[in-house]
C-alpha positions as CSV (number, residue, x, y, z in Angstrom):
1,M,-33.6,7.0,55.8
2,E,-30.9,7.5,58.3
3,T,-28.2,6.7,55.7
4,L,-29.7,9.3,53.3
5,A,-29.9,12.0,56.0
6,R,-26.2,11.1,57.0
7,R,-25.0,11.5,53.4
8,L,-27.0,14.8,52.9
9,R,-25.4,16.3,56.0
10,A,-21.9,15.3,54.7
11,L,-22.6,17.1,51.3
12,T,-23.8,20.1,53.4
13,N,-20.6,20.1,55.1
14,L,-18.8,19.9,51.7
15,G,-20.7,22.7,50.3
16,L,-19.8,24.7,53.4
17,V,-16.1,24.0,52.7
18,F,-16.5,25.0,49.1
19,T,-18.1,28.4,50.1
20,G,-15.4,29.0,52.5
21,L,-12.6,28.2,50.0
22,G,-14.2,30.5,47.4
23,L,-14.4,33.4,50.2
24,V,-10.9,32.7,51.2
25,A,-9.7,33.0,47.6
26,L,-11.4,36.4,47.2
27,V,-9.8,37.7,50.4
28,M,-6.4,36.4,49.5
29,V,-6.5,38.0,45.9
30,A,-7.5,41.4,47.6
31,W,-4.8,41.0,50.2
32,V,-2.1,40.2,47.4
33,E,-3.3,43.4,45.8
34,V,-2.8,45.3,49.0
35,L,0.7,44.1,49.5
36,Q,1.5,44.9,45.9
37,H,0.2,48.4,46.1
38,P,0.8,49.9,49.6
39,G,-1.7,52.3,50.7
40,T,-4.5,50.6,48.7
41,S,-7.5,50.2,50.8
42,F,-8.8,46.4,51.0
43,V,-12.1,47.5,49.2
44,D,-10.2,49.0,46.3
45,A,-8.1,46.0,46.2
46,Y,-11.3,43.9,45.9
47,W,-12.4,45.9,43.0
48,V,-9.1,45.4,41.1
49,G,-10.3,41.7,40.5
50,R,-7.3,40.1,39.3
51,E,-8.1,37.3,36.9
52,P,-8.4,34.2,36.9
53,W,-8.4,34.0,40.8
54,T,-11.3,36.4,41.3
55,S,-13.5,34.4,39.0
56,I,-12.5,31.1,40.3
57,G,-13.2,32.4,43.9
58,V,-16.6,33.7,43.0
59,W,-17.7,30.6,41.2
60,V,-16.4,28.3,44.0
61,A,-18.2,30.4,46.5
62,L,-21.5,30.4,44.5
63,A,-21.3,26.8,43.7
64,G,-20.6,26.0,47.4
65,A,-23.4,28.2,48.8
66,T,-25.9,26.9,46.2
67,A,-25.0,23.3,47.0
68,T,-25.1,24.0,50.9
69,A,-28.6,25.6,50.5
70,L,-30.1,22.8,48.3
71,V,-28.5,19.9,49.9
72,G,-29.1,21.3,53.4
73,A,-32.8,21.9,52.7
74,A,-33.0,18.3,51.5
75,A,-31.5,17.1,54.7
76,T,-33.7,19.1,56.8
77,L,-36.8,18.0,54.8
78,V,-35.7,14.4,55.2
79,Q,-35.1,14.4,58.8
80,G,-36.2,17.6,60.5
81,G,-39.2,18.4,62.6
82,W,-42.1,20.3,61.3
83,I,-40.7,23.8,62.6
84,R,-37.3,23.1,60.8
85,R,-39.2,22.2,57.5
86,I,-41.0,25.6,57.7
87,L,-37.9,27.5,58.5
88,V,-35.9,25.8,55.7
89,V,-38.6,26.8,53.1
90,V,-38.4,30.4,54.5
91,G,-34.6,30.2,54.3
92,L,-34.7,29.0,50.6
93,L,-36.8,32.1,49.4
94,P,-33.9,34.6,49.3
95,A,-31.6,32.1,47.4
96,I,-34.4,31.4,44.9
97,Y,-34.9,35.1,44.5
98,W,-31.1,35.7,44.1
99,W,-30.9,33.1,41.3
100,G,-33.9,34.5,39.7
101,I,-32.0,37.7,39.1
102,P,-29.4,36.3,36.6
103,A,-32.1,34.1,35.1
104,G,-34.1,37.4,34.3
105,L,-37.0,36.4,36.2
106,V,-37.0,39.1,38.8
107,D,-35.6,42.6,39.1
108,G,-32.1,43.0,40.4
109,P,-29.8,45.7,41.7
110,G,-28.6,48.8,39.8
111,L,-30.1,51.9,38.3
112,G,-31.8,51.3,35.0
113,G,-30.4,50.1,31.8
114,G,-30.9,46.5,32.4
115,G,-33.9,45.9,30.1
116,A,-37.2,44.3,30.9
117,G,-37.0,42.3,34.1
118,R,-33.4,43.0,34.8
119,G,-33.7,46.2,37.0
120,G,-30.3,47.4,36.1
121,F,-28.3,44.2,36.1
122,L,-26.7,43.8,32.6
123,G,-26.4,40.2,31.5
124,S,-27.3,36.9,32.9
125,N,-23.9,36.0,34.5
126,P,-24.2,35.0,38.2
127,E,-20.5,35.7,38.6
128,T,-20.9,39.2,37.5
129,L,-23.9,39.7,39.8
130,A,-22.1,38.3,42.8
131,Y,-18.8,40.2,42.2
132,G,-20.5,43.4,41.1
133,W,-23.0,43.5,44.1
134,P,-21.3,41.4,46.8
135,Q,-24.0,42.6,49.3
136,W,-26.7,41.0,47.4
137,A,-24.8,37.9,47.2
138,L,-24.1,37.9,50.9
139,V,-27.8,38.6,51.8
140,G,-29.4,36.7,49.1
141,L,-27.3,33.5,48.9
142,L,-24.5,33.3,51.5
143,L,-26.3,34.0,54.6
144,P,-29.5,31.8,53.7
145,A,-27.1,29.0,52.8
146,L,-25.5,29.2,56.2
147,F,-28.9,29.4,57.9
148,I,-30.0,26.4,56.1
149,A,-26.9,24.6,57.0
150,T,-27.5,25.5,60.6
151,L,-30.9,23.9,60.3
152,A,-29.5,20.8,58.7
153,L,-26.6,20.2,60.9
154,A,-27.8,21.2,64.4
155,A,-28.4,18.2,66.7
156,R,-32.0,17.2,67.2
157,R,-33.3,16.5,70.6
158,A,-33.9,12.8,71.4
159,T,-37.4,13.7,72.5
160,P,-39.2,16.5,70.5
161,T,-40.3,19.4,72.5
162,T,-42.9,20.4,70.0
163,A,-45.2,17.4,70.4
164,I,-48.1,17.7,72.7
165,G,-48.1,15.4,75.5
166,P,-50.2,14.5,78.5
167,V,-50.1,17.1,81.3
168,H,-51.4,14.9,84.1
169,E,-50.5,11.3,84.7
170,Q,-54.3,10.3,85.3
171,D,-57.0,10.8,82.9
172,W,-59.3,13.7,83.6
173,R,-62.4,11.4,83.9
174,T,-60.9,9.5,86.7
175,R,-59.8,12.6,88.5
176,L,-63.3,13.9,88.5
177,E,-64.7,10.8,90.2
178,H,-62.6,11.3,93.3
C-alpha cells in the first residue's frame, strides 16, 4: 500500500508540474503580445489568444489540473485519515461541477443562448470554457486541484491526533476504589 501511495503522490506532483507549465505558457503568450504591441494591457493581450500556443497552454493546464485532482484524491483516499478523506470529497465537488458544464450536465456561465442545460455556454469544448471564462476555470478546477494536492502531499503526523485515547493512566474503576 505504501508503494501505491508513493506512486500516486509522484503522479500528483507531475500533474502540478503540467498545470504550472500550462499557466506559464498562457502568461508567456500574453507577455509576448504586450511586448509586440506597447501600450496593450496584459488582460487585452490575454484576449488576443495567439494560436496554437494559447490552445496548448489551456489544454496542458486543464489536463494537469484534472490529473492533479483525480490522482491526488486517490492518494488521499489510499493513505489519508478520515478528515482528509472527507475534505478530498468536498474538494472534488467543484471540479466535478466544472467538468459537468462542457458535458452539458449542469448550467454554465454566460447570459442565455446556450440551449437546454448549457446556461449560456455554447459548445462542449472545455478549452473554450476555460479560455472564455478563466475565473470559472480558476475557481472550479485549478484551486480545487491545488487544495486536493495539498491534502495528498502534506506530511501526516506519526501519531494521529484525531483518535480518541485514554485521558488517565489508570482505569476509572480502580481510581474509585482508592
